[in-house]
LUMGU-884064 format. One line per 2 residues: their letters; for each residue x, y, z of N, C-alpha, C. Coordinates in nm, 2 decimals, m for minus. Layout:
// LUMGU-884064
A> X,Y,Z,X,Y,Z,X,Y,Z | ...;
***
This chain:
// LUMGU-884064
MQ> 11.06,m0.83,m0.64,11.10,m0.75,m0.72,11.22,m0.75,m0.64 | 11.37,m0.82,m0.70,11.51,m0.80,m0.69,11.60,m0.72,m0.79;
VG> 11.70,m0.63,m0.76,11.81,m0.53,m0.80,11.83,m0.68,m0.96 | 11.79,m0.56,m1.03,11.84,m0.65,m1.20,11.77,m0.79,m1.21;
KL> 11.64,m0.77,m1.18,11.53,m0.94,m1.18,11.39,m0.85,m1.30 | 11.38,m0.68,m1.32,11.29,m0.63,m1.34,11.25,m0.66,m1.51;
TT> 11.10,m0.74,m1.54,11.12,m0.75,m1.69,11.07,m0.60,m1.74 | 11.13,m0.57,m1.85,11.09,m0.38,m1.95,10.95,m0.35,m1.92;
AQ> 10.81,m0.48,m1.92,10.67,m0.48,m1.86,10.67,m0.42,m1.72 | 10.74,m0.46,m1.61,10.71,m0.38,m1.45,10.80,m0.28,m1.49;
VQ> 10.90,m0.26,m1.54,10.91,m0.10,m1.49,10.86,m0.03,m1.64 | 10.81,m0.06,m1.70,10.72,0.04,m1.77,10.57,0.06,m1.71;
HL> 10.57,m0.03,m1.61,10.43,0.03,m1.50,10.49,0.12,m1.41 | 10.61,0.08,m1.34,10.64,0.10,m1.25,10.66,0.33,m1.29;
EA> 10.70,0.31,m1.40,10.69,0.47,m1.43,10.57,0.50,m1.48 | 10.51,0.46,m1.50,10.35,0.51,m1.50,10.36,0.64,m1.69;
GG> 10.39,0.54,m1.77,10.45,0.60,m1.90,10.53,0.69,m1.93 | 10.59,0.75,m1.77,10.73,0.89,m1.83,10.64,0.92,m1.71;
AA> 10.62,0.90,m1.60,10.57,1.00,m1.51,10.66,1.00,m1.39 | 10.70,0.92,m1.40,10.81,0.90,m1.27,10.89,0.82,m1.35;
KF> 11.06,0.84,m1.26,11.17,0.75,m1.27,11.16,0.66,m1.22 | 11.21,0.48,m1.28,11.28,0.37,m1.16,11.43,0.38,m1.16;
YE> 11.45,0.38,m1.06,11.61,0.32,m1.03,11.55,0.22,m0.98 | 11.70,0.11,m0.94,11.75,m0.02,m0.85,11.85,0.05,m0.74;
AQ> 11.83,m0.02,m0.67,11.93,0.01,m0.51,11.94,m0.06,m0.47 | 12.11,m0.03,m0.41,12.13,m0.22,m0.34,12.10,m0.13,m0.20;
RG> 11.98,m0.19,m0.17,11.91,m0.16,m0.01,11.80,m0.22,0.04 | 11.82,m0.22,0.24,11.73,m0.36,0.20,11.57,m0.34,0.23;
GQ> 11.50,m0.33,0.21,11.33,m0.33,0.19,11.26,m0.33,0.07 | 11.30,m0.38,m0.04,11.24,m0.44,m0.13,11.17,m0.20,m0.24;
TT> 11.10,m0.26,m0.27,10.99,m0.19,m0.39,10.99,m0.09,m0.29 | 10.97,0.09,m0.27,10.96,0.19,m0.21,10.89,0.30,m0.35;
FH> 10.84,0.35,m0.32,10.85,0.49,m0.36,10.87,0.63,m0.32 | 10.95,0.76,m0.39,11.00,0.81,m0.34,10.94,0.90,m0.44;
GP> 10.90,1.04,m0.39,10.83,1.15,m0.45,10.78,1.28,m0.39 | 10.73,1.38,m0.42,10.71,1.52,m0.37,10.65,1.48,m0.25;
GQ> 10.63,1.55,m0.16,10.53,1.57,m0.03,10.60,1.42,0.05 | 10.69,1.35,0.03,10.79,1.31,0.16,10.88,1.30,0.21;
LT> 10.94,1.34,0.32,11.07,1.32,0.39,11.13,1.30,0.33 | 11.20,1.23,0.29,11.38,1.14,0.27,11.45,1.25,0.35;
AY> 11.54,1.09,0.45,11.64,1.10,0.50,11.74,1.00,0.55 | 11.87,1.00,0.49,12.02,0.90,0.47,12.05,0.97,0.64;
VI> 12.07,0.95,0.72,12.19,0.89,0.81,12.26,0.84,0.83 | 12.39,0.88,0.75,12.50,0.82,0.72,12.60,0.81,0.85;
CT> 12.65,0.70,0.92,12.70,0.63,1.05,12.81,0.51,1.05 | 12.92,0.48,1.10,12.96,0.37,1.09,12.94,0.37,1.18;
LL> 12.88,0.18,1.20,12.87,0.17,1.26,12.95,0.10,1.38 | 13.06,0.01,1.38,13.15,0.01,1.41,13.24,0.10,1.50;
CH> 13.22,0.22,1.54,13.29,0.32,1.57,13.18,0.36,1.67 | 13.07,0.36,1.71,12.98,0.38,1.79,12.90,0.30,1.85;
KL> 12.96,0.16,1.82,12.95,0.00,1.91,12.80,m0.01,1.85 | 12.71,0.04,1.79,12.59,m0.03,1.72,12.61,m0.15,1.62;
NS> 12.53,m0.24,1.62,12.47,m0.34,1.50,12.39,m0.25,1.40 | 12.35,m0.39,1.30,12.31,m0.30,1.22,12.10,m0.26,1.29;
RG> 12.05,m0.44,1.40,11.89,m0.35,1.45,11.91,m0.25,1.56 | 12.02,m0.23,1.63,12.07,m0.10,1.66,11.97,m0.05,1.56;
FV> 12.07,m0.02,1.49,12.09,0.14,1.35,11.96,0.19,1.34 | 11.85,0.03,1.28,11.72,0.05,1.23,11.68,0.10,1.38;
HL> 11.68,m0.02,1.46,11.58,0.03,1.56,11.58,0.25,1.59 | 11.71,0.23,1.57,11.70,0.41,1.61,11.65,0.56,1.48;
LE> 11.62,0.44,1.40,11.62,0.55,1.30,11.42,0.50,1.30 | 11.42,0.38,1.30,11.30,0.41,1.36,11.17,0.46,1.46;
QS> 11.25,0.50,1.58,11.26,0.49,1.70,11.21,0.70,1.67 | 11.32,0.76,1.57,11.29,0.89,1.48,11.23,0.90,1.43;
VI> 11.18,0.83,1.36,11.02,0.82,1.31,10.90,0.87,1.39 | 10.90,0.77,1.45,10.79,0.75,1.54,10.77,0.85,1.64;
DT> 10.92,0.97,1.68,10.86,1.04,1.77,10.83,1.13,1.73 | 10.92,1.16,1.55,10.89,1.30,1.47,10.72,1.29,1.44;
CR> 10.65,1.14,1.42,10.52,1.14,1.43,10.45,1.21,1.55 | 10.50,1.15,1.67,10.43,1.18,1.78,10.37,1.37,1.86;
HY> 10.51,1.40,1.77,10.56,1.54,1.77,10.39,1.60,1.71 | 10.37,1.56,1.61,10.26,1.61,1.51,10.04,1.53,1.60;
GI> 10.11,1.43,1.69,9.98,1.37,1.75,9.95,1.21,1.68 | 10.03,1.21,1.58,10.01,1.04,1.52,10.08,1.01,1.61;
QG> 10.03,0.79,1.66,10.05,0.75,1.71,10.17,0.66,1.59 | 10.27,0.64,1.63,10.37,0.55,1.48,10.39,0.44,1.60;
ER> 10.42,0.34,1.55,10.44,0.21,1.57,10.58,0.09,1.54 | 10.63,0.01,1.58,10.70,m0.07,1.53,10.61,m0.18,1.51;
TK> 10.63,m0.34,1.43,10.53,m0.41,1.41,10.66,m0.52,1.31 | 10.58,m0.61,1.30,10.69,m0.74,1.30,10.75,m0.68,1.15;
NP> 10.69,m0.63,1.10,10.75,m0.55,0.96,10.82,m0.44,0.92 | 10.86,m0.44,0.78,10.94,m0.31,0.84,10.87,m0.17,0.83;
GV> 10.97,m0.06,0.88,10.90,0.06,0.89,10.83,0.12,1.01 | 10.78,0.22,0.96,10.72,0.29,1.12,10.49,0.24,1.10;
WT> 10.41,0.16,1.15,10.35,0.24,1.06,10.29,0.32,1.12 | 10.10,0.33,1.17,10.02,0.40,1.29,9.88,0.25,1.31;
GN> 9.85,0.30,1.40,9.77,0.24,1.51,9.67,0.18,1.44 | 9.59,0.23,1.30,9.48,0.18,1.24,9.61,0.09,1.11;
GD> 9.75,m0.01,1.13,9.82,m0.03,1.02,9.82,m0.03,0.90 | 9.81,0.10,0.85,9.87,0.11,0.76,10.01,0.20,0.77;
KI> 10.12,0.21,0.65,10.23,0.23,0.68,10.25,0.38,0.67 | 10.33,0.45,0.76,10.38,0.60,0.72,10.48,0.60,0.65;
AS> 10.61,0.53,0.72,10.71,0.56,0.68,10.79,0.42,0.64 | 10.89,0.37,0.51,10.97,0.30,0.50,11.10,0.31,0.50;
LG> 11.15,0.25,0.55,11.29,0.18,0.61,11.36,0.11,0.44 | 11.53,0.11,0.45,11.56,0.03,0.37,11.71,0.14,0.40;
VH> 11.77,0.08,0.44,11.95,0.06,0.46,12.02,m0.04,0.35 | 12.14,m0.02,0.39,12.22,m0.06,0.28,12.34,m0.03,0.41;
LQ> 12.40,m0.16,0.41,12.53,m0.17,0.49,12.70,m0.21,0.41 | 12.78,m0.14,0.39,12.92,m0.18,0.33,13.05,m0.12,0.39;
RF> 13.10,m0.25,0.43,13.18,m0.24,0.58,13.16,m0.12,0.73 | 13.07,m0.18,0.75,13.01,m0.12,0.81,12.96,0.04,0.82;
IT> 12.96,0.05,0.72,12.89,0.20,0.74,12.76,0.20,0.62 | 12.69,0.27,0.69,12.55,0.32,0.65,12.48,0.39,0.50;
SH> 12.40,0.35,0.49,12.35,0.45,0.35,12.26,0.43,0.34 | 12.12,0.47,0.29,12.00,0.46,0.28,11.94,0.53,0.38;
GI> 11.86,0.48,0.45,11.72,0.58,0.51,11.57,0.57,0.55 | 11.51,0.66,0.50,11.37,0.66,0.57,11.25,0.76,0.45;
AL> 11.12,0.72,0.45,11.10,0.81,0.36,10.96,0.80,0.47 | 10.93,0.89,0.49,10.85,0.97,0.59,10.70,1.05,0.47;
NI> 10.58,0.95,0.50,10.50,0.97,0.39,10.41,1.14,0.52 | 10.48,1.29,0.40,10.37,1.40,0.50,10.28,1.40,0.37;
SP> 10.30,1.45,0.22,10.20,1.47,0.17,10.18,1.45,0.07 | 10.22,1.32,m0.02,10.24,1.28,m0.10,10.08,1.24,m0.15;
DL> 10.14,1.23,m0.29,10.06,1.16,m0.41,9.99,1.00,m0.38 | 9.93,0.91,m0.29,9.94,0.81,m0.23,9.92,0.71,m0.34;
TW> 9.86,0.74,m0.45,9.83,0.67,m0.58,9.95,0.62,m0.67 | 10.10,0.62,m0.60,10.16,0.55,m0.66,10.16,0.47,m0.55;
FD> 10.14,0.47,m0.47,10.20,0.32,m0.39,10.09,0.21,m0.43 | 9.95,0.19,m0.54,9.94,0.11,m0.58,9.99,0.06,m0.72;
RI> 10.09,0.09,m0.79,10.24,0.07,m0.87,10.28,m0.05,m0.79 | 10.27,m0.07,m0.68,10.40,m0.10,m0.59,10.36,m0.16,m0.49;
VA> 10.45,m0.29,m0.49,10.38,m0.36,m0.33,10.47,m0.35,m0.24 | 10.49,m0.24,m0.18,10.53,m0.17,m0.13,10.61,m0.28,0.05;
CG> 10.75,m0.23,0.03,10.82,m0.33,0.08,10.80,m0.49,0.07 | 10.74,m0.54,m0.03,10.77,m0.66,m0.03,10.63,m0.71,0.03;
LP> 10.52,m0.64,0.10,10.44,m0.62,0.20,10.29,m0.65,0.07 | 10.28,m0.77,0.05,10.13,m0.72,0.00,10.01,m0.72,0.08;
GK> 9.90,m0.62,m0.03,9.76,m0.61,0.11,9.80,m0.50,0.23 | 9.92,m0.43,0.24,9.97,m0.32,0.35,9.93,m0.19,0.27;
KA> 9.83,m0.09,0.31,9.77,0.04,0.26,9.92,0.16,0.35 | 9.96,0.23,0.26,10.04,0.32,0.25,9.92,0.43,0.35;
TS> 9.98,0.55,0.42,9.91,0.63,0.47,9.99,0.75,0.54 | 9.96,0.89,0.56,10.04,0.98,0.54,10.01,1.10,0.64;
FE> 10.09,1.21,0.65,10.00,1.33,0.78,9.90,1.41,0.75 | 9.85,1.40,0.63,9.77,1.50,0.53,9.66,1.39,0.57;
RE> 9.66,1.25,0.53,9.59,1.15,0.57,9.56,1.14,0.67 | 9.59,1.13,0.77,9.59,1.13,0.89,9.52,1.22,0.96;
GV> 9.57,1.39,0.89,9.50,1.45,1.00,9.53,1.59,0.98 | 9.71,1.54,0.96,9.78,1.64,1.00,9.75,1.76,0.87;
TG> 9.72,1.86,0.81,9.75,1.94,0.75,9.86,2.09,0.78 | 9.86,2.15,0.64,9.89,2.26,0.71,10.08,2.27,0.76;
IT> 10.08,2.18,0.70,10.29,2.20,0.75,10.37,2.11,0.58 | 10.45,2.14,0.56,10.55,2.07,0.48,10.62,2.02,0.54;
VD> 10.67,1.93,0.38,10.80,1.86,0.47,10.91,1.90,0.47 | 10.91,2.11,0.47,11.07,2.12,0.55,11.04,2.20,0.62;
DV> 10.89,2.15,0.70,10.87,2.16,0.89,10.86,2.07,0.94 | 10.87,1.94,0.85,10.89,1.81,0.96,11.03,1.79,0.99;
AK> 11.09,1.79,0.84,11.25,1.81,0.82,11.32,1.81,0.92 | 11.25,1.99,0.97,11.35,1.98,1.11,11.30,1.92,1.25;
TY> 11.16,1.88,1.29,11.15,1.83,1.35,11.25,1.66,1.40 | 11.23,1.63,1.26,11.23,1.51,1.26,11.42,1.49,1.28;
AQ> 11.48,1.60,1.24,11.65,1.62,1.20,11.62,1.65,1.45 | 11.61,1.74,1.53,11.57,1.71,1.63,11.59,1.62,1.70;
CV> 11.44,1.55,1.67,11.45,1.40,1.67,11.53,1.33,1.66 | 11.61,1.25,1.58,11.74,1.20,1.55,11.87,1.22,1.55;
SE> 11.87,1.35,1.57,11.98,1.41,1.64,11.96,1.40,1.81 | 11.90,1.37,1.87,11.86,1.35,2.02,11.87,1.20,2.06;
LM> 11.83,1.14,1.98,11.94,1.00,2.00,12.00,1.00,1.94 | 12.08,1.06,1.89,12.23,0.95,1.85,12.31,1.06,1.97;
EG> 12.27,1.20,1.99,12.37,1.22,2.13,12.38,1.08,2.24 | 12.27,0.96,2.20,12.29,0.87,2.38,12.35,0.80,2.31;
VK> 12.43,0.75,2.19,12.52,0.59,2.10,12.69,0.72,2.12 | 12.69,0.58,2.21,12.83,0.54,2.17,12.96,0.68,2.11;
GV> 13.00,0.72,2.15,13.10,0.79,2.08,13.04,0.93,1.93 | 12.99,0.94,2.01,12.89,1.09,1.91,12.92,1.23,2.02;
DQ> 13.01,1.30,1.98,13.02,1.40,2.04,12.96,1.51,1.97 | 12.92,1.57,1.89,12.85,1.68,1.92,12.77,1.59,1.76;
VE> 12.58,1.64,1.77,12.54,1.63,1.62,12.58,1.75,1.60 | 12.58,1.76,1.40,12.59,1.87,1.38,12.42,1.84,1.21;
RK> 12.37,1.95,1.27,12.21,1.94,1.16,12.23,1.99,1.01 | 12.23,1.91,0.95,12.20,1.96,0.79,12.10,1.95,0.69;
TE> 12.06,2.10,0.66,11.96,2.00,0.56,11.98,2.08,0.42 | 11.93,2.00,0.31,11.96,2.12,0.19,11.85,2.20,0.19;
E> 11.93,2.29,0.15,11.83,2.50,0.11,11.78,2.49,m0.02;
***
């Protein structure tokens, strides 16, 4: 499904009778789901200032999720498909980036404890037959999205400190 190419029936299916809202966004990765129980993080970066290309930036985002998963005992890995996957082939994090004038927007969605049935309504990231998983499904319980957000912020900031031109990393979270 492309931006502006959905039928009314498709949008109604995605919105599940008003239980969800559907928004079109210009970012890579095709259709995804964002909802309660997910950590969404948008790392905004001017690539040219930091001598990064788009692939290097995507690699940095993937690695930050892999490092976060490792902190909680989950094996995250890259595959030929976008996002971060567990060792059993299920997707634990989606990744979608938009570039305009070498400035990034959008980012990652890491599944902590979402209602995974929402992923049954979409072909996540355009990959038929792939399943979503979460920290909870992988056996990591008793943590909140806020707990994981702090860990993720630490992991991504450590990776950013190795990027050319980054003198200071400031961590901000919504209160």
